[in-house]
C-alpha positions, -999 to +999 in steps of 0.1 A: +061-177+156+033-151+157+015-144+124+008-110+136+044-101+137+047-100+098+042-067+080+043-080+043+028-116+046-004-130+059+003-164+077-023-188+088-019-225+100-048-249+102-051-287+099-014-291+093-014-268+064+003-233+065-010-207+042+016-178+033+002-151+014+024-120+001+005-090+014+016-059-005-014-055-029-009-018-034+025-026-049+015-057-068+030-077-040+065-064-051+090-074-024+108-047-004+136-053+021+113-061+050+097-088+027+127-105+018+137-107+056+101-118+064+101-145+038+133-161+051+121-160+087+087-176+077+099-206+058+128-212+083+102-212+111+078-235+090+106-260+085+110-262+123+073-264+131+062-300+136+025-290+132+030-282+096+030-307+070+025-286+036+027-250+028+005-231+003+020-198-010-001-172-027-006-135-031-031-111-020-049-086-045-047-087-081-014-103-087+008-131-072+040-111-070+057-084-093+091-094-081+117-073-065+106-038-055+123-013-079+132+010-050+150-019-034+168-027-068+179+009-071+194+009-036+213-022-044+228-009-075+241+025-058+265+009-034+291+036-024+327+028-018+360+045-029+375+010-036+359-004-068+368-039-057+353-036-023+322-022-037+317-052-061+325-075-032+297-060-012+274-062-040+281-099-044+273-105-008+241-085-013+230-109-039+237-139-017+215-122+008+186-119-016+191-155-028+188-167+008+149-164+014+144-182-019+168-209-009+147-212+023+117-222+004+136-251-013+153-261+018+120-262+039+115-298+046+077-294+038+063-296+004+057-259-008+028-254-034+026-221-053-010-208-062-004-183-088-028-156-102-022-125-121+013-114-126+043-137-117+070-114-128+110-114-125+120-123-088+087-140-085+096-167-111+127-172-090+104-179-060+080-202-078+110-222-093+120-231-057+086-244-049+077-281-050+046-276-073+031-246-092-006-243-100-022-212-116-051-195-132-057-193-170-051-155-168-019-157-148+012-148-167+049-155-160+077-134-172+115-133-168+115-096-168+152-091-160+164-091-195+143-060-202+159-042-173+193-048-188+203-074-162+209-111-158+183-131-136+204-138-103+182-153-077+176-189-090+155-188-122+184-197-146+196-224-121+164-240-111+140-235-142+160-257-166+157-286-141+117-280-145+111-273-181+127-278-214+161-258-216+152-245-250+121-230-236+138-215-206+163-198-232+134-184-251+117-170-220+151-157-206+162-141-239+129-125-249+112-118-217+078-126-232+048-135-211+036-171-206-001-173-199-016-202-177-026-227-204+009-224-219+025-227-185+005-259-181+016-273-214+053-267-210+052-281-175+059-248-156+025-253-139+011-286-129-024-274-138-042-241-148-077-233-137-103-209-149-103-186-119-086-180-086-114-194-064-111-228-083-073-226-081-072-221-042-098-248-037-078-273-059-045-265-043-062-269-009-071-305-018-035-312-029-023-298+003-048-319+024-038-351+006-001-344+014-010-335+051-027-370+056+005-388+048+034-398+070+052-364+079+085-384+082+081-398+046+070-366+030+101-348+044+123-377+033+108-377-002+114-340-006+151-345+005+157-373-018+139-356-049+162-325-042+191-347-040+183-366-071+179-334-091+215-324-084+232-359-085+238-390-108+214-420-107+242-439-090+248-412-063+210-411-059+206-447-052+235-448-028+220-418-009+185-435-006+200-465+006+219-447+034+188-426+041+164-457+046+189-474+066+185-446+091+148-436+086+130-467+074+120-482+107+097-457+124+065-452+142+051-437+110+059-472+092+042-491+119+011-467+119+008-470+081+008-507+083-019-509+109-041-484+092-039-504+060-048-535+078-076-517+097-089-500+066-087-466+082-067-433+076-033-432+093-028-410+124+007-396+126+026-379+152 
């Protein structure tokens, strides 16, 4: 994966941490068709990259992301076909195609940390809802804007957000489209932490990513898989699944290295 191949994202990898930055600052980082394709390709590639143990997702310029580019949204809404049924079938397939890049974030086996400043609007809320953790600046604002555009959010916000924050709060935000600023986002659990400025935000997120990157990568990937499974299943199903998972994955070089590092009072060094 060559970072220079991407038109709408900046990508750097160092010390087992990938930094992915949406790079359309002249359009408030609104995502056009190219960006949707590239986001899917990036997160699928990071999932396969053994050198990457954590991912930080941010935005260049004044905003994190203004969601889907309006030109793309207009193109989607104007499918042409004589048969109304086939036109609707094609539109449904198109929605699935737009969901896929966001699903790729959730399905990436490495923890993805969103660092949010400025606007996080519409489709951007879908994106951060698929991330493992969210941190923001005090002046960041979150908005489920679809309701003000006469549509129902369809890329994951209404499915994932109720698993992250209180359902009544989700309904308030989805019905009203109002802005949630950083401190409130922290208070309601949408953000893990809110910081006074972007420099502090990025520095603190980097510390979290570094802590994750120092752990057993096999255990981190397993923990993410188990947490995602647990979210969507009963406690009994989850306990059964983790028993099977650890029966397959518990005995590993990482386990032996963790024991040795603990006894020798040093940091673990993992493959």
